[in-house]
N, C-alpha and C positions, 0 to 999 in steps of 0.2 A: 638590216644586214649587220652581222657583228664583224668587227675587224680588231686586229693587232696594230698598235702604233708602237714602234721600236726605235729606240734611241741606241744605235750602235757604237761600237769601238770602245767599249768599257770592258776592263778585265772582271772576271768572276772570280769566287773564292767560296770554298766551303765543301759541303757534301751533300748528296743527293740520293734518295732511295728509289731505286726502279719499282715500277708498279708491277701488279701481277701480269702475266702474259696474255696479251689479247688473243693470239691465235690458238693458245690453249685453251682459254676461256670457252670460245665458240665451239669446240669440240667437247669438253667436259659438261657443259650445261646440256647438250642434246642428250648425253648419255644417261642424264636423270630419269628420261623417258622408258629407259629399259627395266624399270622396277617400281612395282607398287609402294617398296618400302622408303623411308626417309634416307636422304642424301645429303649431306652438309658439305658446303664448299667454302674454303677460305683463300684469302688473298685474291679475291675478285676485283678487277679493275674497274673503277667508275667512269666508264667512258661511253659514248653515244651507241658505238655497236653493241656492245655487251648488254648496254640497259635497253635496247630495242629486243633483243634476244629475250631476255628475262620477261618483259612486257608480252611478246609470243607467247611462252610458255604459259603465262598466266592466262591469257585468252583460250589457251587450249586445254585450260582446265587444272593444271598443276597448281598445288597449294605452295604457295611462296612465302618464306618468313624471312625478314631480315634481322639477323642476329646481332651485328655490328656493321661499321661502315663498309667493311671489305668480306663479311661472312654471310652467308644466307643458306637456308635449309629449304629442300623440294621434296614434296611428296606428289607423286603422278599416280595416284589410287583412283581416280574418277575422272577420266578425260572425257572432253566433248569433242569426239573425232567428226561431228558434223559440221564444226567449224572449219574443219580443211576445206570444204566445198562451198563455203561462202565468200561472198564478193570482199567483205571485209579481210578475209585471211590472203586473198590475191593482192592486197594493197600491202598488208603488212609483211608477208613473205617476200614481196618483191622489193621492200626497201632495205634488204639486209642479205649480203653476200654468204654468210653464214648459215642462214637459214636452210640452205641445202642440207643440212647434218642432221636435220630433224628426220629425215626421210628414211635411213637406215635403222634407227631404233623404232620407229613406227611399224615398219614393214616386219621387223622381226617379232614384234611383240602382239602386234594387232593385225597383221597381214594385209595392209594398205599403208602406203604413203604418197602423200601429194605434195607439190611446191610449185608456185609461180617461178618464172625466169626469175633467178637472183639478181639484186642490185649489186652495189658495191663499186668499188674504184674504176675510174675509165682508163684502164692502163693498157688496153689491147684485149684480145680474145682470151677468154677463160671458160673453156669448155667444159662440158658436165658429162662427157661420153664415158670416162673411166667409172664414174659412180653407177651410172646405168647399166653399163655393161658387166659390171660385177654383180648387181641385183639380178640380172638376167640369168647369168652362170649359175646364180644359187636357187634359181627355178622361179623368179618373179616374171610376171606378164607387163610388158612395159606399154605405156600410150601416151601420146601428146597432142595436144590441141593446140594446132597451129595459130587458131584465130586469137585466143586467149595467153598464148604462150604458157601453158599450164601442163606440168609433167605428172605422170602417175605410176605407180608400180603396185602389182598386187599378186598375193600369193596365199594359197592355203596352207601351205608349207615349204619352207626353205630348206634345201638339202645341201650338206657340204659338197664341194668340189674342188677340183684344183684350176687356179687361174694365174696366167702370166698379165700383169698389168701393162697397158701399152705406154704408161707413164707413170714415175713415181710421185703420183698426187697424193699431197699431205691430207687434204680434205678428201679425196677419193679413197684412199686407204682407211682412214678415219670412219668414213661412212660404212665400208664394205665389213670392217671389222665389226662395228655395232651390230649389223644384221647377221653376221656369220656367228657371232657368240650365242645366239639362241636357235641356230640351225640344226637339223638332224645330221650327225655323222662329223666328218673332220673336213675342213676348209684349209687348203694350203695356198697363200698369196706370195707370189713370187714378183721381183721387182717393186716390192712394197715401200712406202716412204718410211723412213726410219728417223725422223727428227725428234729432238727431246720431248717435243709437246704430243706427239704420237707414241712415244714411249710412256709418257705420263698417263695417257688414256688407257693403255694397254694395262699398266699396273693397277690403275683403278678399278678397270673392269674384273681383273683377277681377284682383286679384294672384295668384290661384289659376287664371286663365284664362278666367274668365266675361267676358261682353261686355255689361255693364249701361251705359246712357246715362240721363242726365238725373238723376243723384244730386244730391240737394238740393233737388228740386222735387217736385211731385205728379204728374208723368207720367215713368214709368219707361217704357225701352223695352230689352228684353232679347233677344238674337240667343243662341238656344241653342248650346251647345257639345258635344261628344262625352264630353268628360271633364274634370276637374278636378286641379290639383295641389297639392303642400303650400305653405306659405307661414309668416311668421312675423307676428304681431299684437300690438298693444298696446293695452290697454283705455283709454278716456278716463277722467278723475276722475269721480266719481259726482255729477251736478248736484243729485241731491236731497239728498245729504249736504251738499254745499255751502250749499245754502238752509237746511237744519237748522243749521249752525253759524252763518249770518249770524243766524237767529232766537234762537239761544242767547245770541249776544253781546248783542242788543239788550234780551232779557227780563231777563238778569242784569246788564245795565249794566256789561258788561266789555269789555275792549280786547283783540281778537283780530286775529291774521294767519291766513289761511285759504291755505295754500302751494298753488303750481302747479294753478290751477284751469281752465286753458284757457278764457281768457276768450271767444275768438272762438265758443265752443261754449255759452255760457250763455245766449244768447238775451235775453228780455224779463225773466229773473230778477232781476239786479240792480235795474233800473227800478222793479219791482213792490214791492220792499221799500223804495226810495226813496219811493214814494208813501206809504208809512205814517210817513216822517218819518225812515228809518234812513240814516245816512251810510255809504254803501258806496264806498269808494275803492279805484282801481287802483293798484297799484305792482308795475311790471312784469307779471309773470304772477299776483301773488299779490291777494287782497282783505284790506283793512285796515278794521276796524271799530272807530272809537274809542270809548270809555267814554260812553254816553249817560246822562250824571249828571243833565241836564236833562230827561231824557225824549225822547219824539219824537212828532210831531204830524202827523196824518194831513192830506194834502193832498186838499181836495176838488175837484170838477170846477169850471170856471171860473164856470158859473152858480151855484154855490152847494150842489149837489145832493149827495148822500152818496155818497162813494166806493164802487163796487161792484168787487169782484175776484171774477174767475169764471175758469174753465179752459176751455182750447180746443185743438185739434190744434196742433201746431207750425207755425209759430212763435209760437204762442198760450202761454199760461201752463200749465205741466204741472199736472194734477191732484193729483199726489203730494206738492206743496207747499201745496195749500190748507190742511189741516190745521195746517201750522207758522203759515201766515199768520193763521188764526183765533187761534191762542193768542198770537201776538204783538201781535194787535190787542186783547187784553183789558187792555193797559197803555198802549196810545196815549192821546193826546190827540185826543179826536174819536171817530167811529162809522164803522163800515165794514158793509157788506153783504156777506157771503160767498155765491156762488152756485156750488154743485158739480153741475154739469150731468151728468156722466156717470155717477155711480154714486149710487143712492138710499139707502145705509146708511152712507156714510162720514162723515156729520155727527154719527151717532148719539152720540159720545165727548162731545158738549159737555155732557151732564148731569153727568160728572165734574169738569168746570171749573165748571160752576155751584155744585156741591159745595163746590169751591175759593174761591168768593165771586166769580166772574166775572160780569159782566152780559151774557148771551148770551140771546138769543131765538130759538128754532129755529122759523122762520115755517113750514116744510114739511120733507119729507126732502131737500130740494136746497138751501135757503136759511136762513141764520143772520145775525141782526142783532146785532152786537157794539158795545157802549158801552164804550169804553175808560177804565179807572181812572186814568191818568196817574200810576201808581205812589202815588196817595195813598192807597189801600186795597191793602195787599198781599194775594195770593193766599195762602189758608192751606192748610197741609199736611193730607193725608188718606190714606187707604188706596184703592187704586184697582186695577184689572186692564185690562190693554193688550187691546184688542179685535182689532188689526190692526197692521201694522209702522208705517204712518204716524201712526195715532193714538198708538201707543205711544210713538213719538219726542217727539211734541208733548206727551203727559202727562208725560214725562220732563223736558223744557224748563220746562213749568210748575210741576213738583217742584223744579227746580233754582232758580227764581226765588221760591218760596213761602217763608212763613216757618214754621220748625218742620221736623219730620220726618216725610217721606211714604214710604209704601211701594207700589210697584207689582208687581202679581203678573203671571203669564203671560208673563214676560219673552223666553220663546223668541220670541214675536213681533216683538221689537225686534231679538233676534239674527238672525233671518231675512233682515235688511237691513243691519245695522251691524256692522262688525267690529270685535271687542275694545273695545266702546263705553266700558265702565266704567274700563279702564286707560287709554284716551286721554283720557278726561274728568278722570280724576285727575291727570293729567300737567300739565293746566292749572288745576289748583287746586279740582276739584269734590269735594264730601263725597259719596261714592257706594261702596255696599258691594253684593257680590253675596252674597246669602245663600238659605239652605236653610230652606224652611216645610213 
């Protein structure tokens, strides 16, 4: 078992470049299945989840060529659709949450798409209804093998229609969009997700010949086309990683520069950290975080009531950063209520922070009240296990700020979302080792 050994309490200094966006990559890579022509993709993060999806595409018959460390080309001109009905696919597909997004492109182009119940983080219920309800409205027949937890959709022809999504699911919207671009007629999707990564997907599809209008809004209109061609695409920097580095700088009271962040695509993220009293400065397209030697003070509401930070669909605050916000709040001057609306198991990692000396009250599965230490009581080192990607990076940030040497087990969870994280942290002064136990 691989683990991290972290000597905390050291200030860091320097600059760090965010990786390509994990959540964008899982959508964009599936879109290569929509055409037989070459698609080149750049700024792909070298992380476990993305590499698993690339291997899955290879097994499906996609010709994959590595151009550079972060660039690949894909040609899906001779797919082995029989692989979708093998036992090997049931294992491969079940090991990755993002595998669900191969269904829409396969259904659109070949009339059938199958997937085992996808894996991923154990952070609560993550239902697939939005995906399959969208496919059914487009004219697909749905079937589910309960014994094998295996889903399937089939259609001789998809037909455009109007649909109102019951939730603004990012992956659900992406999957439906990828199916609708090759449907006959016009598809209108209301209550569509509009995250920057979904916008990136739509822009890429339009370059391939799709006709998608309303990009950036929650009302998409898609005129189906007969076929799509090849294109080139470059991933956005990962906004979750950018938020992680802001939190790391604050907790370790370090001066850090986060390079090339694409400010226009960060939404409310910088302002949410500012509400915790963290100085987030814009320097061209970089973020500069000065050393918070005097700490940071929570900005309560104007009536004096406790600040509440909660997640919401874009342009609201992303749920993937609430774990980071919670950790950062443990050393703020003041109190914060964290409200995780989407996932009922995501806050359960707070018991590990409590073991480190944090003052956190878990009110219920969705809410936690955090009373900040104002750095007057440093977190204590401990041994812990990473339960999922975002909790894992939050515990790593806590360990880097804590007094003493901490150990984090199950670091594959962190590696699923963060590229070469130990090497990149060492480059800015972190005392971190990857060890075998």
